Every structure is written in C-alpha cells, then in structure tokens.
VOGUPA-544593 format. One record per residue (C-alpha): residue in three letters; x, y, z. Coordinates in Angstrom, 3 decimals. Layout:
BEGIN
+------+----------+----------+----------+
: rest :       px :       py :       pz :
+------+----------+----------+----------+
:  ALA :        X :        Y :        Z :
...
+------+----------+----------+----------+
//
This chain:
BEGIN
+------+----------+----------+----------+
: rest :       px :       py :       pz :
+------+----------+----------+----------+
:  UNK :   21.260 :  179.567 :  -50.005 :
:  UNK :   19.023 :  177.469 :  -47.760 :
:  UNK :   20.301 :  174.419 :  -45.968 :
:  UNK :   19.114 :  171.066 :  -47.299 :
:  UNK :   16.773 :  168.750 :  -45.438 :
:  UNK :   18.677 :  166.195 :  -43.340 :
:  UNK :   17.759 :  162.510 :  -43.408 :
:  UNK :   16.767 :  162.852 :  -39.742 :
:  UNK :   14.355 :  165.711 :  -40.589 :
:  UNK :   12.983 :  163.852 :  -43.610 :
:  UNK :   12.408 :  160.724 :  -41.486 :
:  UNK :   10.608 :  162.789 :  -38.822 :
:  UNK :    8.322 :  164.272 :  -41.521 :
:  UNK :    7.740 :  160.799 :  -42.975 :
:  UNK :    6.840 :  159.334 :  -39.548 :
:  UNK :    4.500 :  162.241 :  -38.875 :
:  UNK :    2.712 :  161.716 :  -42.177 :
:  UNK :    2.678 :  157.892 :  -42.127 :
:  UNK :    1.862 :  157.635 :  -38.376 :
:  UNK :    4.469 :  154.893 :  -37.849 :
:  UNK :    8.126 :  154.472 :  -37.012 :
:  UNK :   10.533 :  154.485 :  -39.953 :
:  UNK :   12.795 :  152.011 :  -38.097 :
:  UNK :    9.980 :  149.423 :  -38.151 :
:  UNK :    8.994 :  149.989 :  -41.781 :
:  UNK :   10.025 :  147.876 :  -44.752 :
:  UNK :    9.479 :  150.693 :  -47.272 :
:  UNK :   10.580 :  154.291 :  -46.757 :
:  UNK :   10.153 :  156.980 :  -49.411 :
:  UNK :   11.907 :  160.310 :  -48.928 :
:  UNK :   11.298 :  161.632 :  -52.434 :
:  UNK :   11.584 :  165.243 :  -53.577 :
:  UNK :   12.094 :  166.839 :  -50.186 :
:  UNK :   11.837 :  170.631 :  -49.935 :
:  UNK :   14.515 :  171.783 :  -49.494 :
:  UNK :   16.120 :  168.680 :  -51.048 :
:  UNK :   18.223 :  166.141 :  -49.152 :
:  UNK :   21.899 :  166.828 :  -49.924 :
:  UNK :   23.586 :  164.041 :  -47.931 :
:  UNK :   22.903 :  160.425 :  -47.045 :
:  UNK :   23.766 :  160.836 :  -43.358 :
:  UNK :   24.105 :  158.389 :  -40.454 :
:  UNK :   20.372 :  158.592 :  -39.641 :
:  UNK :   19.866 :  156.041 :  -42.419 :
:  UNK :   21.375 :  153.369 :  -40.166 :
:  UNK :   18.162 :  153.408 :  -38.079 :
:  UNK :   16.269 :  151.826 :  -41.004 :
:  UNK :   17.191 :  148.260 :  -40.027 :
:  UNK :   13.980 :  146.690 :  -41.404 :
:  UNK :   13.914 :  148.694 :  -44.626 :
:  UNK :   13.704 :  146.594 :  -47.795 :
:  UNK :   12.969 :  149.478 :  -50.183 :
:  UNK :   14.484 :  152.937 :  -49.729 :
:  UNK :   13.619 :  155.763 :  -52.096 :
:  UNK :   15.656 :  158.969 :  -52.038 :
:  UNK :   14.932 :  160.051 :  -55.614 :
:  UNK :   14.593 :  163.649 :  -56.769 :
:  UNK :   16.899 :  165.285 :  -54.225 :
:  UNK :   20.422 :  166.738 :  -54.608 :
:  UNK :   22.477 :  163.882 :  -53.132 :
:  UNK :   26.026 :  163.824 :  -54.509 :
:  UNK :   27.368 :  160.609 :  -53.021 :
:  UNK :   26.118 :  157.278 :  -51.745 :
:  UNK :   26.912 :  156.833 :  -48.049 :
:  UNK :   25.833 :  155.448 :  -44.676 :
:  UNK :   24.081 :  152.278 :  -45.849 :
:  UNK :   25.810 :  150.070 :  -43.223 :
:  UNK :   22.728 :  149.504 :  -41.035 :
:  UNK :   20.436 :  148.552 :  -43.915 :
:  UNK :   20.995 :  144.794 :  -43.727 :
:  UNK :   17.651 :  143.963 :  -45.385 :
:  UNK :   17.779 :  146.469 :  -48.247 :
:  UNK :   16.666 :  144.960 :  -51.564 :
:  UNK :   15.646 :  148.054 :  -53.580 :
:  UNK :   17.479 :  151.379 :  -53.548 :
:  UNK :   16.081 :  154.261 :  -55.563 :
:  UNK :   18.444 :  157.202 :  -56.076 :
:  UNK :   17.215 :  158.487 :  -59.451 :
:  UNK :   17.266 :  162.219 :  -60.197 :
:  UNK :   20.080 :  163.253 :  -57.873 :
:  UNK :   23.647 :  164.503 :  -58.491 :
:  UNK :   25.498 :  161.245 :  -57.843 :
:  UNK :   28.815 :  160.887 :  -59.665 :
:  UNK :   30.012 :  157.427 :  -58.580 :
:  UNK :   28.799 :  154.084 :  -57.267 :
:  UNK :   31.159 :  153.975 :  -54.310 :
:  UNK :   29.327 :  153.541 :  -51.032 :
:  UNK :   27.248 :  150.547 :  -52.120 :
:  UNK :   29.611 :  147.972 :  -50.541 :
:  UNK :   27.532 :  147.863 :  -47.336 :
:  UNK :   24.510 :  146.490 :  -49.244 :
:  UNK :   26.519 :  144.359 :  -51.674 :
:  UNK :   25.050 :  141.070 :  -50.465 :
:  UNK :   21.376 :  142.099 :  -50.230 :
:  UNK :   20.665 :  144.704 :  -52.915 :
:  UNK :   18.640 :  143.298 :  -55.825 :
:  UNK :   17.502 :  146.498 :  -57.553 :
:  UNK :   19.341 :  149.783 :  -58.047 :
:  UNK :   17.395 :  152.627 :  -59.651 :
:  UNK :   19.953 :  155.343 :  -60.348 :
:  UNK :   18.865 :  156.954 :  -63.627 :
:  UNK :   19.262 :  160.708 :  -64.220 :
:  UNK :   22.493 :  161.235 :  -62.290 :
:  UNK :   26.063 :  162.090 :  -63.363 :
:  UNK :   27.623 :  158.622 :  -63.256 :
:  UNK :   30.478 :  158.145 :  -65.687 :
:  UNK :   32.284 :  155.155 :  -64.178 :
:  UNK :   30.805 :  151.880 :  -62.960 :
:  UNK :   33.616 :  151.072 :  -60.526 :
:  UNK :   32.169 :  149.268 :  -57.517 :
:  UNK :   29.160 :  147.787 :  -59.342 :
:  UNK :   30.726 :  144.322 :  -59.051 :
:  UNK :   30.144 :  144.474 :  -55.258 :
:  UNK :   26.415 :  143.991 :  -55.877 :
:  UNK :   26.487 :  140.189 :  -56.081 :
:  UNK :   22.691 :  139.756 :  -56.112 :
:  UNK :   21.734 :  142.667 :  -58.360 :
:  UNK :   18.917 :  141.695 :  -60.733 :
:  UNK :   17.679 :  145.110 :  -61.887 :
:  UNK :   19.852 :  148.091 :  -62.818 :
:  UNK :   18.177 :  151.259 :  -64.070 :
:  UNK :   21.073 :  153.553 :  -64.974 :
:  UNK :   19.555 :  155.438 :  -67.912 :
:  UNK :   20.458 :  159.056 :  -68.665 :
:  UNK :   23.820 :  159.148 :  -66.942 :
:  UNK :   27.287 :  159.891 :  -68.364 :
:  UNK :   28.716 :  156.420 :  -69.125 :
:  UNK :   30.640 :  156.782 :  -72.360 :
:  UNK :   33.368 :  154.135 :  -72.180 :
:  UNK :   32.751 :  150.539 :  -73.293 :
:  UNK :   35.346 :  149.424 :  -70.710 :
:  UNK :   33.090 :  150.771 :  -67.948 :
:  UNK :   30.094 :  149.001 :  -69.429 :
:  UNK :   31.979 :  145.691 :  -69.384 :
:  UNK :   32.062 :  145.847 :  -65.578 :
:  UNK :   28.417 :  144.750 :  -65.753 :
:  UNK :   29.584 :  141.287 :  -66.862 :
:  UNK :   30.441 :  140.592 :  -63.193 :
:  UNK :   26.734 :  140.870 :  -62.263 :
:  UNK :   25.767 :  137.260 :  -62.877 :
:  UNK :   22.161 :  137.679 :  -61.681 :
:  UNK :   21.433 :  140.856 :  -63.654 :
:  UNK :   18.414 :  140.303 :  -65.861 :
:  UNK :   16.898 :  143.780 :  -66.387 :
:  UNK :   19.094 :  146.665 :  -67.589 :
:  UNK :   17.923 :  150.164 :  -68.497 :
:  UNK :   20.849 :  152.016 :  -70.108 :
:  UNK :   19.327 :  154.397 :  -72.709 :
:  UNK :   20.443 :  158.014 :  -72.700 :
:  UNK :   24.082 :  157.358 :  -71.820 :
:  UNK :   26.686 :  158.714 :  -74.293 :
:  UNK :   27.892 :  155.119 :  -74.931 :
:  UNK :   24.403 :  153.910 :  -75.883 :
:  UNK :   23.790 :  156.952 :  -78.078 :
:  UNK :   27.140 :  156.500 :  -79.851 :
:  UNK :   26.643 :  152.770 :  -80.425 :
:  UNK :   22.999 :  153.183 :  -81.458 :
:  UNK :   24.135 :  155.397 :  -84.301 :
:  UNK :   26.370 :  152.497 :  -85.334 :
:  UNK :   23.334 :  150.178 :  -84.953 :
:  UNK :   25.291 :  147.625 :  -82.921 :
:  UNK :   24.436 :  148.607 :  -79.355 :
:  UNK :   21.649 :  146.111 :  -78.650 :
:  UNK :   23.458 :  143.197 :  -80.324 :
:  UNK :   26.730 :  144.022 :  -78.549 :
:  UNK :   25.045 :  144.281 :  -75.153 :
:  UNK :   23.122 :  141.027 :  -75.596 :
:  UNK :   26.341 :  139.238 :  -76.615 :
:  UNK :   28.306 :  140.657 :  -73.667 :
:  UNK :   25.632 :  140.251 :  -70.989 :
:  UNK :   24.388 :  136.729 :  -71.639 :
:  UNK :   22.253 :  136.717 :  -68.484 :
:  UNK :   19.977 :  139.672 :  -69.237 :
:  UNK :   16.357 :  139.072 :  -70.146 :
:  UNK :   15.293 :  142.689 :  -70.660 :
:  UNK :   17.280 :  145.585 :  -72.160 :
:  UNK :   15.951 :  149.137 :  -72.122 :
:  UNK :   12.426 :  147.918 :  -71.425 :
:  UNK :   12.394 :  145.441 :  -74.337 :
:  UNK :   12.560 :  141.670 :  -73.727 :
:  UNK :   15.722 :  140.035 :  -75.044 :
:  UNK :   15.044 :  137.331 :  -77.600 :
:  UNK :   17.979 :  135.086 :  -78.315 :
:  UNK :   18.198 :  132.737 :  -81.270 :
:  UNK :   17.905 :  129.146 :  -80.150 :
:  UNK :   19.101 :  127.052 :  -83.098 :
:  UNK :   17.827 :  123.691 :  -81.782 :
:  UNK :   14.033 :  123.385 :  -81.606 :
:  UNK :   13.452 :  125.466 :  -84.748 :
:  UNK :   10.384 :  123.974 :  -86.377 :
:  UNK :    7.760 :  125.476 :  -88.656 :
+------+----------+----------+----------+
//
C-alpha cells in the first residue's frame, strides 16, 4: 500500500501550482490529493494567515494540529474518514463554518467549543441519537444546518416530525437542509 501525501508535500505542490507561499495565503485548498492525505500533521501550523482551509476528499481519520490557525473561519473536511469532532478546540473562537459532510461522525461531543459557528454542514454522517443532536443547542450563532442523510434524520423523517422538532429545538437557525426556516409569527398577521 502506498504512503499517503503529507500536509508538507501537499503544501509544496500547492505553492508550486499557485506560485505563492501558503503561509501568506488566506485560502488554501488541498482537495483530493493523490495519494490522499491521511493525517492533519504539524505542517498545518504554518498557515497562520489562512481563513479558509479545504482538506476535503482525502482519507483523514482525525482532526488535529489546528493550533497555529488563529484566523481560520472556514474549515472544509467533507469526504474523509473522520469519526469525531475532537481536535477543533484550537479554532473554537474563530471558526464560523464547518463543512464535514460524508464522514463517519456518530457523536457531536466537542461541537460546543465552536462558539462562533454559523454554518454546519454535517450531512451523510452517522448521527443516530437525538441526545447527540441536542448538543447543537449550545451553538447560539448557528443559522445554517445541513443534516440530511444521518440515521437520526432518516428515522425522524419517516415519522414526519424531523423538521418541526429541529426548528423547535434550534430556535436560532434560519436554514435547515438548504431550505429557509419560516416560523409562525402570530402578531402582525393581516390579510
């Protein structure tokens, strides 16, 4: 089996292609590397100016080494093999968008660390427990949630209560699964 691409190698390829230093860039995309990136290694800490980091479509199993990314607002980790949200603490104060669909996430432990999270795309994962889902209530700024394709959503959709339950629980969200949330506003009803 071939060895995966390291972050250091992927950054070198990116710099070669983009003709600029990754450390100075605000947006770095290391998507679908061949062979795929397997680990988020310490080379990530060089990306001090990065506001958007994309590591989608690789084979990363755990989130790690985000300590140096003090300006990170958008983290894209979709289509990997990530099983948990641990490792996000380092970007808890800055991260506004987490794109982590198509992974193997079952538990949302650690999501509450993301105090400024506005967008969470966590579709097609393995969340099946309503108790895990309720952890999202701690995300007071969350306004866009993509959750389709999780066992919990599929189970509740068959009971036709999913959307209503989510809207009741997460009073701050404005968009659920790509559809704007419309809440009844009893005052102001005029025909």
